[in-house]
C-alpha positions in Angstrom: 0.0 0.0 0.0 1.4 3.4 -1.0 1.9 5.9 1.9 0.1 9.1 0.6 2.1 11.3 2.9 5.4 10.1 1.3 4.0 10.8 -2.1 3.3 14.5 -1.3 5.9 16.6 -3.2 8.2 18.6 -0.8 9.3 22.1 -1.6 12.7 22.2 -3.2 15.7 23.5 -1.3 15.7 26.7 -3.3 12.0 27.4 -2.5 12.6 26.7 1.2 15.6 29.1 1.2 13.5 31.9 -0.5 10.7 31.4 2.0 12.9 31.6 5.0 14.9 34.5 3.6 11.7 36.4 2.9 10.6 36.0 6.5 13.9 37.0 8.0 14.5 39.9 5.7 11.0 41.2 6.5 11.5 40.8 10.3 15.2 41.9 10.7 16.0 43.7 7.4 18.6 42.6 4.9 21.5 44.1 6.7 20.3 42.5 10.0 20.1 39.0 8.6 23.1 36.8 7.9 23.4 33.9 5.5 24.1 31.7 8.4 20.8 32.6 10.0 19.0 31.8 6.7 20.8 28.5 6.5 19.9 27.6 10.1 16.3 28.5 9.5 16.2 26.2 6.5 18.1 23.4 8.3 21.1 23.3 6.0 24.8 24.2 6.0 25.8 27.6 4.7 27.9 26.1 1.8 24.7 24.3 0.6 22.8 27.6 0.6 25.6 29.2 -1.4 25.3 26.4 -3.9 21.8 27.8 -4.8 22.6 31.5 -4.2 26.2 32.7 -4.7 25.8 35.6 -2.2 23.5 37.4 0.1 22.9 40.1 -2.5 21.9 37.5 -5.0 19.5 36.0 -2.5 18.0 39.4 -1.7 17.4 40.1 -5.4 15.8 36.7 -5.9 13.5 37.3 -2.9 12.2 40.6 -4.4 12.0 39.2 -7.9 9.9 36.3 -6.6 7.4 38.8 -5.1 7.2 40.8 -8.2 6.8 37.7 -10.4 3.4 37.2 -8.8 2.2 40.4 -10.3 3.6 39.6 -13.7 1.3 36.6 -13.7 -1.7 38.1 -11.9 -2.1 41.5 -13.5 -2.6 40.3 -17.1 -5.2 37.8 -15.9 -7.1 40.4 -13.8 -7.0 43.0 -16.6 -8.4 40.4 -19.0 -11.2 39.2 -16.7 -13.2 42.4 -16.6 -13.8 45.5 -18.7 -12.7 48.8 -17.3 -14.9 50.3 -14.7 -16.0 49.4 -11.1 -15.6 45.6 -11.7 -12.0 45.9 -12.9 -11.2 48.4 -10.0 -12.7 46.0 -7.5 -10.8 43.0 -8.8 -7.5 44.7 -9.0 -7.7 46.5 -5.7 -9.0 43.5 -3.8 -6.2 41.4 -5.3 -3.6 44.0 -4.2 -5.0 44.2 -0.7 -5.4 40.4 -0.3 -1.9 39.7 -1.5 -0.3 41.8 1.2 -2.9 41.0 3.9 -2.6 37.3 3.6 1.1 37.6 4.4 2.0 41.0 5.9 5.7 40.1 5.8 5.5 40.9 2.0 4.6 44.5 2.8 7.3 44.8 5.4 9.8 43.3 3.1 9.0 45.8 0.3 9.1 48.7 2.7 12.4 47.7 4.2 14.0 47.0 0.8 12.7 50.3 -0.6 14.2 52.3 2.3 17.5 50.4 2.6 18.2 49.6 -1.0 16.1 52.0 -3.1 18.2 51.7 -6.4 17.7 47.9 -6.5 14.0 48.1 -5.9 13.6 51.0 -8.4 15.4 48.9 -11.1 13.3 45.8 -10.5 10.1 47.7 -10.5 11.1 49.4 -13.7 12.1 46.2 -15.4 9.3 43.9 -14.2 6.2 46.0 -13.4 6.3 49.3 -15.3 4.9 47.8 -18.5 1.8 46.7 -16.6 1.3 49.9 -14.6 1.6 51.8 -17.9 -1.2 49.6 -19.3 -3.3 50.2 -16.2 -2.7 54.0 -16.5 -3.8 53.9 -20.1 -7.1 52.2 -19.2 -7.6 54.9 -16.5 -7.1 57.6 -19.2 -9.6 55.8 -21.4 -12.1 56.0 -18.5 -11.5 59.7 -18.3 -12.4 60.1 -22.0 -15.6 58.2 -21.4 -16.6 60.2 -18.3 -16.2 57.3 -15.8 -13.0 58.6 -14.3 -12.5 62.1 -12.7 -11.0 64.4 -15.2 -8.3 65.7 -12.8 -6.9 62.2 -12.0 -3.2 61.8 -12.8 -3.4 58.2 -13.9 0.3 57.2 -13.3 0.5 59.1 -10.0 -2.8 57.5 -8.9 -1.5 54.0 -9.5 1.7 54.7 -7.7 0.0 56.2 -4.7 -2.5 53.4 -4.4 0.2 50.8 -4.4 2.2 52.8 -1.8 -0.9 53.3 0.3 -1.8 49.6 0.4 1.8 48.5 1.2 2.2 51.2 3.9 -1.2 50.4 5.5 -0.4 46.7 5.8 3.2 47.2 6.8 2.5 49.7 9.6 -1.2 49.2 10.2 -0.7 47.2 13.4 1.2 50.1 14.8 -0.8 53.1 13.4 -4.1 51.4 14.5 -3.2 52.7 18.0 -4.6 56.0 16.7 -8.1 54.5 16.4 -10.6 54.8 19.3 -12.8 52.0 18.0 -11.7 48.7 19.7 -14.8 46.6 19.3 -14.6 43.5 17.0 -17.0 45.1 14.5 -14.3 47.7 13.8 -11.7 45.2 12.6 -12.5 45.6 8.9 -13.2 49.4 9.1 -9.7 50.6 8.1 -9.7 48.3 5.1 -13.1 49.5 4.0 -12.0 53.1 4.4 -9.0 52.4 2.3 -11.2 51.0 -0.5 -13.5 54.0 -0.2 -10.7 56.5 -0.5 -9.3 54.7 -3.6 -12.7 54.4 -5.3 -13.9 58.0 -4.7 -10.6 59.5 -5.7 -10.8 57.7 -9.1 -14.4 57.5 -10.2 -16.4 60.5 -11.3 -19.7 60.9 -9.3 -22.8 59.7 -11.0 -25.5 62.3 -11.8 -27.4 61.2 -8.7 -24.4 61.6 -6.5 -23.6 65.0 -8.0 -27.2 66.1 -7.3 -26.9 64.9 -3.7 -23.6 66.9 -3.3 
């Protein structure tokens, strides 16, 4: 009889290294994490880790590239799934929030890397994500032409600020939530909902009914 547990594929050594490095870099920063710490967390010797990544710098770049690779795969699918308008906005914004909320270390990692090694992060963003953010900006400008989007929206700046806002909210939210006075359980999702409201109302032009109410 086959033991099903033994048939379950195990993550490769490279995947396990990237996973532990992402956790440690997010918690302690790149400069505060040694290759020996990563190797110990994975359960391997340092020379074995260096077989997969020739240096800590190479490991750092691979960790960031892995995070950005998710969006290279996800953005084209999300853009194709819905036409421009509220549906596309909802799909994209929810995907962005969920990606960082389901593992807050991702937001902390990006924040630390951007502050400590800005040129590396700028280069990787430019190489891997700029084509898709340009496409998203173009669709926003098309929405302006059709009257769906506010005329004064700077499409590229809006995309940049929304990404920064989400990453910042997830990265420092547990700290900045000390400013809130609502502590009941029903308030748990309130900051998230407010974030979505800010993003939506800053993008979409008011409907005739909303304009009349204003």
